[in-house]
N, CA, C and O of each residue as an XYZ file, in Angstrom:
792
protein
N      -2.055    -10.728      1.555
C      -0.516    -10.373      1.865
C       0.330    -10.385      0.716
O       0.196    -11.369     -0.012
N       1.258     -9.437      0.345
C       2.016     -9.343     -0.596
C       2.997    -10.592     -0.774
O       3.874    -10.896      0.035
N       2.695    -11.298     -2.018
C       3.481    -12.663     -2.096
C       5.168    -12.214     -2.453
O       6.076    -13.045     -2.434
N       5.329    -11.041     -2.710
C       6.833    -10.899     -3.020
C       7.613    -10.509     -1.854
O       8.838    -10.397     -1.908
N       6.880    -10.285     -0.726
C       7.574    -10.229      0.755
C       7.878    -11.254      1.340
O       6.916    -12.015      1.451
N       9.031    -11.709      1.878
C       9.243    -12.907      2.721
C       8.664    -12.790      4.013
O       8.457    -11.692      4.530
N       8.367    -13.987      4.613
C       7.765    -13.784      5.934
C       8.502    -14.406      7.158
O       8.049    -15.260      7.920
N       9.767    -13.791      7.198
C      10.517    -14.220      8.223
C       9.613    -13.937      9.621
O       8.969    -12.941      9.950
N       9.821    -15.156     10.268
C       8.783    -15.025     11.553
C       9.103    -14.010     12.671
O      10.237    -13.960     13.147
N       8.057    -13.157     13.117
C       8.345    -12.186     14.131
C       7.551    -12.959     15.338
O       7.168    -12.192     16.221
N       7.270    -14.199     15.511
C       6.674    -14.813     16.473
C       7.691    -14.974     17.631
O       8.812    -14.556     17.341
N       7.572    -15.420     18.717
C       8.378    -15.725     19.717
C       9.539    -16.632     19.285
O      10.732    -16.354     19.403
N       8.973    -17.856     18.721
C      10.004    -18.753     18.182
C      10.792    -18.131     17.117
O      11.984    -18.437     17.111
N      10.359    -17.287     16.175
C      11.113    -16.488     15.260
C      12.215    -15.755     15.936
O      13.364    -15.846     15.502
N      11.902    -14.975     17.058
C      12.791    -14.138     17.544
C      14.006    -14.951     18.246
O      15.084    -14.385     18.430
N      13.816    -16.165     18.593
C      14.631    -17.241     19.298
C      15.290    -18.181     18.304
O      15.780    -19.258     18.644
N      15.276    -17.679     16.944
C      15.474    -18.817     16.070
C      17.376    -19.144     16.124
O      17.791    -20.216     15.684
N      18.068    -18.408     16.531
C      19.420    -18.568     16.665
C      19.956    -19.205     17.918
O      21.147    -19.482     18.065
N      19.038    -19.419     18.792
C      19.243    -20.027     19.976
C      19.111    -21.628     20.083
O      18.526    -22.185     19.154
N      19.503    -22.250     20.920
C      19.198    -23.823     20.921
C      18.926    -24.191     22.276
O      19.265    -23.492     23.230
N      18.355    -25.213     22.368
C      18.009    -25.994     23.684
C      17.352    -25.190     24.690
O      16.470    -24.368     24.440
N      17.887    -25.499     26.023
C      17.081    -24.770     27.300
C      17.260    -23.028     26.765
O      16.263    -22.311     26.857
N      18.212    -22.600     26.370
C      18.146    -21.014     26.170
C      17.094    -20.561     25.179
O      16.501    -19.485     25.249
N      16.936    -21.410     24.325
C      15.881    -20.998     23.198
C      14.427    -21.104     23.824
O      13.532    -20.349     23.443
N      14.223    -22.069     24.800
C      12.935    -22.127     25.525
C      12.689    -20.865     26.322
O      11.596    -20.303     26.398
N      13.871    -20.450     26.942
C      13.841    -19.296     28.039
C      13.534    -17.998     27.106
O      12.832    -17.096     27.564
N      14.057    -17.920     25.823
C      13.937    -16.682     25.065
C      12.574    -16.770     24.453
O      12.088    -15.678     24.158
N      11.787    -17.921     24.174
C      10.647    -18.042     23.898
C       9.574    -17.547     24.867
O       8.708    -16.710     24.611
N       9.769    -18.208     26.042
C       8.829    -17.891     27.164
C       8.990    -16.440     27.277
O       7.984    -15.736     27.184
N      10.217    -15.877     27.479
C      10.403    -14.465     27.955
C       9.717    -13.464     26.822
O       9.101    -12.464     27.192
N       9.863    -13.795     25.422
C       9.202    -13.067     24.576
C       7.788    -12.718     24.768
O       7.302    -11.588     24.719
N       7.115    -13.972     25.023
C       5.704    -14.026     25.127
C       5.334    -13.381     26.306
O       4.326    -12.682     26.196
N       5.961    -13.422     27.608
C       5.472    -12.784     28.636
C       5.633    -11.196     28.623
O       4.817    -10.432     29.138
N       7.037    -10.723     27.827
C       7.064     -9.339     27.754
C       6.290     -8.681     26.771
O       6.200     -7.454     26.802
N       5.612     -9.480     25.735
C       4.643     -8.890     24.832
C       3.279     -8.920     25.514
O       2.432     -8.071     25.238
N       3.081     -9.787     26.309
C       1.853     -9.668     27.102
C       1.664     -8.820     28.251
O       0.569     -8.334     28.534
N       2.843     -8.612     28.996
C       2.820     -7.924     30.189
C       3.525     -6.618     30.211
O       3.325     -5.785     31.095
N       4.415     -6.435     29.151
C       5.136     -5.336     29.109
C       6.371     -5.380     29.993
O       6.384     -6.175     30.932
N       7.429     -4.572     29.760
C       8.743     -4.642     30.342
C       8.634     -4.472     31.933
O       9.226     -5.275     32.655
N       7.860     -3.403     32.491
C       7.800     -3.091     33.836
C       6.971     -4.146     34.653
O       7.249     -4.360     35.833
N       5.944     -4.808     34.007
C       5.238     -5.821     34.814
C       5.791     -7.082     34.734
O       5.282     -7.923     35.475
N       6.825     -7.477     33.931
C       7.601     -8.691     33.940
C       8.574     -8.865     34.798
O       9.481     -8.040     34.899
N       8.515     -9.900     35.485
C       9.701     -9.999     36.662
C      10.552    -11.325     36.192
O      10.107    -12.027     35.283
N      11.575    -11.585     36.730
C      12.460    -12.682     36.437
C      11.785    -13.986     36.888
O      11.904    -15.060     36.298
N      11.006    -13.755     38.090
C      10.221    -14.602     38.707
C       9.145    -15.336     37.615
O       9.006    -16.556     37.525
N       8.539    -14.499     36.943
C       7.578    -14.825     35.841
C       8.325    -15.726     34.933
O       7.874    -16.853     34.731
N       9.429    -15.338     34.363
C      10.206    -15.966     33.410
C      10.592    -17.483     33.935
O      10.456    -18.519     33.283
N      11.033    -17.375     35.079
C      11.664    -18.639     35.890
C      10.392    -19.769     36.003
O      10.444    -20.981     35.794
N       9.341    -19.006     36.373
C       8.006    -19.960     36.431
C       7.569    -20.585     35.197
O       7.216    -21.759     35.081
N       7.624    -19.631     34.205
C       7.152    -20.291     32.935
C       8.109    -21.139     32.242
O       7.720    -21.796     31.277
N       9.426    -21.202     32.663
C      10.318    -22.203     32.053
C      10.871    -23.211     32.952
O      11.774    -23.969     32.599
N      10.302    -23.229     34.186
C      10.628    -24.135     35.264
C      12.102    -24.097     35.844
O      12.674    -25.002     36.451
N      12.612    -22.762     35.495
C      13.987    -22.655     36.081
C      13.924    -21.488     37.041
O      13.323    -20.447     36.775
N      14.537    -21.697     38.107
C      14.415    -20.701     39.208
C      15.994    -20.351     39.486
O      16.904    -21.059     39.054
N      16.178    -19.276     40.193
C      17.586    -18.808     40.842
C      18.695    -18.923     39.865
O      18.655    -18.437     38.735
N      19.737    -19.628     40.387
C      20.842    -19.583     39.574
C      20.641    -20.376     38.212
O      21.287    -20.030     37.223
N      19.825    -21.346     38.162
C      19.435    -22.008     36.967
C      19.176    -21.005     35.694
O      19.722    -21.034     34.591
N      18.249    -20.177     36.151
C      17.709    -19.249     35.071
C      18.896    -18.131     34.843
O      19.048    -17.727     33.690
N      19.637    -17.678     35.750
C      20.784    -16.737     35.270
C      21.874    -17.442     34.760
O      22.791    -16.782     34.271
N      21.952    -18.765     34.785
C      22.834    -19.369     33.793
C      22.437    -19.159     32.331
O      23.363    -19.077     31.523
N      21.370    -19.075     31.955
C      20.838    -18.846     30.571
C      20.949    -17.303     30.133
O      21.289    -16.988     28.993
N      20.641    -16.392     31.110
C      20.270    -15.057     30.917
C      21.056    -14.249     31.969
O      21.074    -14.727     33.103
N      21.727    -13.059     31.744
C      22.391    -12.166     32.690
C      21.450    -11.358     33.534
O      21.682    -11.164     34.727
N      20.414    -10.895     32.935
C      19.505     -9.954     33.525
C      18.474     -9.762     32.749
O      18.548     -9.981     31.540
N      17.267     -9.286     33.393
C      16.038     -8.666     32.676
C      16.256     -7.677     31.616
O      15.722     -7.760     30.510
N      17.116     -6.665     32.006
C      17.475     -5.799     30.995
C      18.258     -6.442     29.588
O      18.002     -6.170     28.415
N      19.188     -7.285     30.069
C      19.869     -7.787     28.902
C      19.036     -8.515     28.026
O      19.112     -8.373     26.806
N      18.069     -9.457     28.697
C      17.141    -10.357     27.868
C      16.287     -9.415     26.984
O      16.086     -9.668     25.796
N      15.729     -8.181     27.686
C      14.734     -7.452     26.777
C      15.351     -6.864     25.673
O      14.871     -6.861     24.539
N      16.584     -6.285     26.054
C      17.409     -5.820     24.714
C      17.702     -6.633     23.611
O      17.659     -6.263     22.437
N      18.084     -8.063     24.131
C      18.415     -9.086     23.164
C      17.157     -9.350     22.225
O      17.280     -9.567     21.020
N      15.778     -9.308     22.975
C      14.636     -9.829     22.153
C      14.089     -8.531     21.191
O      13.454     -8.653     20.144
N      14.501     -7.280     21.820
C      14.098     -6.187     20.982
C      15.011     -6.146     19.754
O      14.565     -5.873     18.640
N      16.345     -6.434     19.988
C      17.108     -6.526     18.760
C      17.101     -7.573     17.907
O      17.511     -7.397     16.760
N      16.648     -8.796     18.312
C      16.157     -9.856     17.540
C      15.083     -9.521     16.708
O      15.067     -9.892     15.534
N      14.047     -8.753     17.279
C      12.669     -8.294     16.512
C      13.076     -7.193     15.422
O      12.522     -7.128     14.324
N      14.026     -6.398     15.805
C      14.495     -5.599     14.564
C      15.291     -6.078     13.412
O      15.322     -5.612     12.273
N      16.127     -7.405     14.059
C      16.900     -7.956     13.038
C      15.883     -8.711     12.152
O      16.001     -8.581     10.934
N      15.068     -9.353     12.562
C      13.856    -10.065     11.738
C      13.222     -9.159     10.799
O      13.079     -9.460      9.614
N      12.845     -8.082     11.287
C      12.172     -6.983     10.492
C      13.201     -6.446      9.416
O      12.804     -6.172      8.283
N      14.230     -6.332      9.701
C      15.231     -5.740      8.974
C      15.680     -6.727      7.652
O      15.995     -6.396      6.510
N      15.591     -7.915      8.206
C      15.804     -9.052      7.058
C      14.691     -9.040      6.008
O      14.929     -9.062      4.801
N      13.352     -9.001      6.585
C      12.264     -9.040      5.877
C      12.429     -7.854      4.747
O      12.499     -8.051      3.535
N      12.472     -6.618      5.389
C      12.641     -5.348      4.546
C      13.626     -5.561      3.256
O      13.302     -5.416      2.077
N      15.056     -5.984      3.823
C      15.992     -6.026      2.852
C      15.536     -7.076      1.603
O      15.702     -6.757      0.426
N      15.040     -8.152      1.943
C      14.598     -9.178      1.155
C      13.299     -8.463     -0.028
O      13.109     -8.745     -1.211
N      12.692     -7.630      0.726
C      11.464     -7.294     -0.013
C      11.916     -6.246     -1.013
O      11.413     -6.235     -2.136
N      12.841     -5.365     -0.660
C      13.464     -4.418     -1.550
C      14.452     -4.918     -2.670
O      14.708     -4.240     -3.665
N      14.968     -6.126     -2.431
C      16.014     -6.630     -3.272
C      15.532     -6.733     -4.733
O      16.289     -6.366     -5.632
N      14.273     -7.229     -5.018
C      13.942     -7.378     -6.260
C      13.504     -6.128     -7.072
O      13.200     -6.243     -8.260
N      13.471     -4.897     -6.409
C      13.155     -3.811     -7.075
C      14.505     -2.955     -7.455
O      15.565     -3.121     -6.851
N      14.357     -2.132     -8.401
C      15.369     -1.092     -8.864
C      15.011      0.244     -8.755
O      15.779      1.094     -8.305
N      13.641      0.527     -9.229
C      13.266      2.110     -9.272
C      13.116      2.573     -7.592
O      12.612      1.891     -6.699
N      13.666      3.828     -7.482
C      13.819      4.157     -6.011
C      12.248      4.229     -5.242
O      12.075      3.978     -4.049
N      11.391      4.545     -6.006
C       9.842      4.689     -5.536
C       9.349      3.540     -5.159
O       8.686      3.430     -4.127
N       9.674      2.346     -6.118
C       9.165      1.061     -5.986
C       9.927      0.501     -4.780
O       9.342     -0.005     -3.822
N      11.133      0.604     -4.862
C      11.749     -0.004     -3.738
C      11.362      0.746     -2.260
O      11.481      0.065     -1.241
N      10.953      1.993     -2.164
C      10.418      2.400     -0.884
C       8.866      1.855     -0.618
O       8.364      1.650      0.487
N       8.360      1.710     -1.667
C       6.926      1.191     -1.728
C       6.907     -0.326     -1.076
O       6.058     -0.718     -0.275
N       7.914     -1.030     -1.536
C       7.950     -2.571     -0.999
C       8.359     -2.474      0.429
O       7.848     -3.219      1.265
N       9.374     -1.476      0.784
C       9.948     -1.611      2.139
C       8.668     -0.946      3.206
O       8.477     -1.511      4.283
N       7.924      0.137      2.866
C       6.659      0.529      3.459
C       5.598     -0.598      3.636
O       4.999     -0.739      4.702
N       5.392     -1.373      2.581
C       4.422     -2.546      2.607
C       4.921     -3.473      3.633
O       4.139     -3.824      4.516
N       6.224     -3.946      3.623
C       6.823     -4.835      4.563
C       6.541     -4.333      5.970
O       5.915     -5.066      6.735
N       7.011     -2.987      6.413
C       6.827     -2.624      7.630
C       5.596     -2.545      8.091
O       5.335     -2.985      9.211
N       4.619     -1.954      7.276
C       3.381     -1.991      7.712
C       2.650     -3.343      7.928
O       1.782     -3.473      8.791
N       3.028     -4.302      7.135
C       2.770     -5.816      7.392
C       2.945     -6.148      8.864
O       2.066     -6.633      9.577
N       4.314     -5.799      9.280
C       4.908     -6.076     10.645
C       4.083     -5.406     11.587
O       3.671     -6.032     12.563
N       3.741     -4.015     11.390
C       3.196     -3.187     12.444
C       1.530     -3.625     12.494
O       0.826     -3.388     13.475
N       1.132     -4.181     11.484
C      -0.369     -4.412     11.642
C      -0.639     -5.956     11.840
O      -1.781     -6.406     11.751
N       0.406     -6.714     12.099
C       0.106     -7.994     12.180
C      -0.195     -8.414     13.801
O       0.685     -8.469     14.661
N      -1.605     -8.690     14.017
C      -1.919     -8.991     15.112
C      -1.369    -10.340     15.943
O      -1.550    -10.482     17.152
N      -0.732    -11.218     15.173
C      -0.015    -12.151     15.683
C       1.566    -11.940     16.135
O       2.261    -12.655     16.857
N       1.809    -10.991     15.611
C       3.216    -10.474     16.000
C       3.781    -10.270     17.377
O       3.621     -9.141     17.842
N       4.344    -11.058     18.034
C       4.820    -11.017     19.327
C       5.873     -9.809     19.433
O       6.032     -9.149     20.460
N       6.531     -9.621     18.297
C       7.758     -8.667     18.376
C       7.258     -7.058     18.448
O       7.945     -6.220     19.032
N       6.182     -6.775     17.893
C       5.702     -5.420     17.984
C       5.679     -4.876     19.405
O       6.342     -3.888     19.719
N       4.839     -5.597     20.327
C       4.966     -4.862     21.604
C       6.263     -4.766     22.227
O       6.486     -3.854     23.023
N       7.195     -5.680     21.918
C       8.625     -5.556     22.335
C       9.191     -4.353     21.751
O       9.730     -3.498     22.455
N       9.086     -4.251     20.447
C       9.828     -3.113     19.841
C       9.053     -1.819     20.351
O       9.718     -0.783     20.349
N       7.989     -1.756     20.703
C       7.392     -0.595     20.883
C       7.354     -0.337     22.415
O       6.619      0.580     22.781
N       8.005     -0.981     23.299
C       7.903     -0.788     24.883
C       9.128     -0.007     25.196
O       9.320      0.178     26.398
N       9.999      0.491     24.366
C      11.186      1.033     24.887
C      11.039      2.235     25.742
O      12.023      2.604     26.382
N       9.912      2.893     25.827
C       9.734      4.138     26.766
C       9.526      3.595     28.223
O       9.564      4.405     29.148
N       9.331      2.399     28.449
C       9.090      1.982     29.855
C      10.469      1.346     30.656
O      10.519      1.073     31.855
N      11.459      1.206     29.758
C      12.654      0.833     30.323
C      13.413      1.767     30.891
O      13.131      2.932     30.611
N      14.617      1.494     31.872
C      15.486      2.421     32.481
C      16.414      3.140     31.227
O      16.676      2.577     30.164
N      16.806      4.405     31.581
C      17.688      5.251     30.719
C      18.642      4.468     29.835
O      18.683      4.489     28.605
N      19.429      3.746     30.704
C      20.876      3.132     29.965
C      20.219      1.877     29.041
O      20.839      1.661     28.000
N      19.198      1.140     29.261
C      18.757      0.230     28.533
C      18.006      0.818     27.241
O      18.033      0.247     26.151
N      17.344      2.006     27.483
C      16.812      2.832     26.293
C      17.918      3.168     25.293
O      17.797      2.947     24.088
N      18.841      3.633     25.768
C      19.891      4.071     24.951
C      20.385      2.935     24.100
O      20.566      3.111     22.895
N      20.595      1.853     24.639
C      20.935      0.592     23.742
C      20.015      0.223     22.770
O      20.313     -0.194     21.650
N      18.698      0.406     23.285
C      17.684      0.011     22.320
C      17.697      1.095     20.935
O      17.709      0.757     19.751
N      17.691      2.338     21.438
C      17.565      3.434     20.527
C      18.627      3.295     19.375
O      18.434      3.526     18.181
N      19.872      2.839     20.022
C      21.082      2.726     19.019
C      20.668      1.698     17.972
O      20.987      1.995     16.821
N      20.049      0.597     18.137
C      19.729     -0.371     17.439
C      18.573      0.084     16.443
O      18.512     -0.132     15.233
N      17.689      0.755     17.238
C      16.658      1.152     16.240
C      17.277      2.322     15.195
O      16.863      2.332     14.036
N      18.177      3.206     15.591
C      18.667      4.228     14.552
C      19.259      3.350     13.453
O      19.015      3.668     12.290
N      20.034      2.247     13.708
C      20.687      1.386     12.762
C      19.457      0.769     11.821
O      19.489      0.930     10.601
N      18.522      0.151     12.385
C      17.450     -0.173     11.624
C      16.924      0.924     10.700
O      16.722      0.597      9.530
N      16.677      2.174     11.069
C      16.174      3.214     10.473
C      17.073      3.420      9.260
O      16.555      3.741      8.191
N      18.332      3.261      9.361
C      19.260      3.321      8.272
C      18.682      2.607      6.881
O      18.829      3.198      5.811
N      18.192      1.647      6.925
C      17.455      1.113      5.669
C      16.652      2.140      5.057
O      16.755      2.318      3.843
N      15.758      2.931      5.840
C      14.811      3.888      5.217
C      15.664      5.068      4.772
O      15.327      5.767      3.816
N      16.698      5.266      5.426
C      17.446      6.550      5.272
C      18.115      6.392      3.888
O      18.183      7.328      3.091
N      18.578      5.225      3.660
C      19.239      4.853      2.279
C      18.121      5.070      1.171
O      18.281      5.748      0.156
N      16.975      4.395      1.520
C      15.824      4.422      0.371
C      15.430      5.852      0.187
O      15.388      6.317     -0.952
N      15.117      6.637      1.310
C      14.860      8.057      0.996
C      15.916      8.914      0.212
O      15.639      9.612     -0.763
N      17.191      8.767      0.777
C      18.281      9.283     -0.039
C      18.429      9.078     -1.362
O      19.088      9.888     -2.014
N      17.838      7.957     -1.975
C      17.997      7.509     -3.455
C      16.847      8.120     -4.100
O      16.814      7.964     -5.321
N      15.630      8.961     -3.426
C      14.519      9.314     -4.148
C      14.985     10.565     -4.812
O      15.892     11.309     -4.439
N      14.170     10.679     -5.921
C      14.409     11.934     -6.792
C      13.639     13.252     -6.102
O      12.708     13.825     -6.667
N      14.039     13.550     -5.112
C      12.993     14.727     -4.501
C      13.476     16.076     -4.789
O      14.623     16.153     -5.228
N      12.854     17.082     -4.634
C      13.159     18.389     -5.070
C      14.304     18.829     -4.018
O      14.349     18.315     -2.901
N      15.031     19.601     -4.350
C      16.197     20.051     -3.626
C      15.817     20.543     -2.282
O      16.484     20.153     -1.324
N      14.818     21.358     -2.095
C      14.322     22.087     -1.025
C      13.519     21.295     -0.013
O      12.978     21.807      0.968
N      13.474     19.737     -0.387
C      12.927     18.767      0.656
C      14.039     18.440      1.613
O      15.161     18.189      1.173
N      13.753     18.429      3.030
C      14.680     17.951      3.894
C      14.381     16.389      4.007
O      13.308     16.011      4.478
N      15.326     15.511      3.579
C      15.152     14.070      3.638
C      14.898     13.503      4.900
O      14.258     12.459      5.032
N      15.476     14.290      6.039
C      15.422     13.588      7.271
C      13.913     14.032      7.803
O      13.326     13.239      8.540
N      13.426     14.988      7.530
C      12.192     15.219      7.939
C      11.088     14.308      7.222
O      10.205     13.691      7.818
N      11.294     14.332      5.813
C      10.447     13.263      5.112
C      10.410     11.979      5.548
O       9.352     11.353      5.593
N      11.596     11.459      5.920
C      11.769     10.006      6.224
C      11.189      9.625      7.812
O      10.590      8.614      8.177
N      11.527     10.605      8.454
C      10.794     10.589     10.026
C       9.366     10.764     10.043
O       8.689     10.079     10.810
N       8.804     11.664      9.227
C       7.187     11.563      9.081
C       6.874     10.518      8.573
O       6.057      9.865      9.222
N       7.338      9.946      7.310
C       6.883      8.540      7.045
C       6.885      7.501      8.153
O       5.880      6.867      8.471
N       8.099      7.365      8.732
C       8.294      6.326      9.612
C       7.314      6.577     10.937
O       6.861      5.632     11.582
N       7.060      7.884     11.238
C       6.076      8.143     12.218
C       4.700      7.575     11.811
O       4.000      6.984     12.633
N       4.354      7.748     10.635
C       2.908      7.242     10.135
C       2.652      5.912     10.229
O       1.616      5.478     10.734
N       3.689      5.094      9.691
C       3.972      3.828      9.783
C       3.815      3.007     11.086
O       3.119      2.010     11.273
N       4.718      3.737     12.035
C       4.903      3.118     13.323
C       3.706      3.324     14.172
O       3.466      2.515     15.069
N       2.905      4.385     13.952
C       1.595      4.656     14.716
C       0.462      3.810     13.858
O      -0.655      3.771     14.373
N       0.612      3.258     12.836
C      -0.431      2.493     12.081
C      -1.448      1.987     12.990
O      -2.616      2.375     12.957
N      -0.943      1.016     13.897
C      -1.797      0.096     14.777
C      -2.840      1.137     15.406
O      -4.012      0.768     15.478
N      -2.552      2.193     15.785
C      -3.606      3.349     16.368
C      -4.547      3.874     15.425
O      -5.662      4.182     15.845
N      -4.278      4.019     14.253
C      -5.233      4.524     13.243
C      -5.779      3.815     12.219
O      -6.733      4.223     11.557
N      -5.158      2.642     12.029
C      -5.760      1.888     10.672
C      -6.938      0.764     11.344
O      -6.798     -0.039     12.266
N      -8.113      1.059     10.499
C      -9.293      0.281     11.036
C      -8.905     -1.178     10.219
O      -8.441     -1.174      9.078
N      -9.145     -2.285     10.916
C      -8.758     -3.625     10.258
C      -9.857     -3.927      9.339
O     -11.041     -3.688      9.579
N      -9.357     -4.515      8.176
C     -10.269     -4.795      7.031
C     -10.590     -3.736      5.938
O     -11.169     -4.047      4.897
N     -10.218     -2.568      6.203
C     -10.515     -1.435      5.390
C      -9.426     -1.472      4.014
O      -9.815     -1.582      2.851
N      -8.113     -1.364      4.405
C      -7.109     -1.372      3.509
C      -6.239     -2.354      3.737
O      -6.063     -2.548      4.939
N      -5.496     -3.197      2.865
C      -4.270     -3.925      3.150
C      -3.064     -3.091      3.298
O      -2.930     -1.983      2.779
N      -2.210     -3.676      4.024
C      -0.690     -2.810      4.197
C      -0.304     -2.294      2.868
O       0.098     -1.135      2.773
N      -0.391     -3.034      1.873
C       0.160     -2.677      0.541
C      -0.690     -1.436     -0.015
O      -0.131     -0.557     -0.671
N      -1.848     -1.402      0.225
C      -2.790     -0.378     -0.394
C      -2.580      0.833      0.660
O      -2.694      1.976      0.216
N      -2.316      0.671      1.865
C      -1.982      1.949      2.858
C      -0.618      2.592      2.390
O      -0.478      3.800      2.201
N       0.350      1.663      2.230
C       1.791      2.081      1.756
C       1.655      2.925      0.385
O       2.302      3.937      0.118
N       0.640      2.276     -0.466
C       0.614      3.090     -1.716
C      -0.097      4.470     -1.482
O       0.327      5.431     -2.125
N      -1.129      4.644     -0.624
C      -1.465      5.841     -0.137
C      -0.673      6.747      0.409
O      -0.564      7.914      0.035
N       0.015      6.119      1.492
C       0.913      7.118      1.935
C       1.883      7.704      1.000
O       2.074      8.919      0.939
N       2.589      6.711      0.161
C       3.558      7.243     -0.860
C       2.893      8.279     -1.967
O       3.490      9.227     -2.479
N       1.553      7.895     -2.215
C       1.006      8.804     -3.181
C       0.955     10.317     -2.416
O       1.242     11.353     -3.016
N       0.640     10.285     -1.333
C       0.590     11.637     -0.528
C       2.009     12.180     -0.383
O       2.219     13.378     -0.573
N       2.888     11.426     -0.087
C       4.282     11.938     -0.036
C       4.898     12.439     -1.464
O       5.717     13.340     -1.644
N       4.316     11.660     -2.352
C       4.965     12.080     -3.675
C       4.258     13.463     -4.408
O       4.821     14.181     -5.235
N       2.943     13.626     -3.904
C       2.173     14.745     -4.359
C       2.084     15.944     -3.396
O       1.440     16.945     -3.714
């Protein structure tokens, strides 16, 4: 793992790091259940059972399953955004900054211990209104990569939006095509950027 990249936790407790007391317990348990079962298969009863809170007691800590899922999704993106910002802060050259951001995102995407990844990637199973809220936060998260790509010395005929979306698509689908142990996230990032540069 790259020593330059901070390891802000994307575990259940990491996603609940700003909460305290009983609410923190609810967020941790809910994150684990959502990651394991997915949005559709998770019920408020599941969360209540895991936390020992039922009925009104549970709703004292959370308003709804939808709000809870969006909160955890956003916390996952907040933690990822924080890690990427810290990773690129030590670099000044545009390609080096993008390399550090890609390495960091691939570390997140390929970490089998990350509880955040299933939550971030489960947005297609939620109701449309919830999906809109999640996609708005995702667009803001991708703003980091928009800025990094905008700073690159690319030929004028390159469409930066296509470049950025193609790169993000490759990284976001990495868990489906990367074979564990063959390359590190940093090596994959270097290969991707080598292809994109040439």
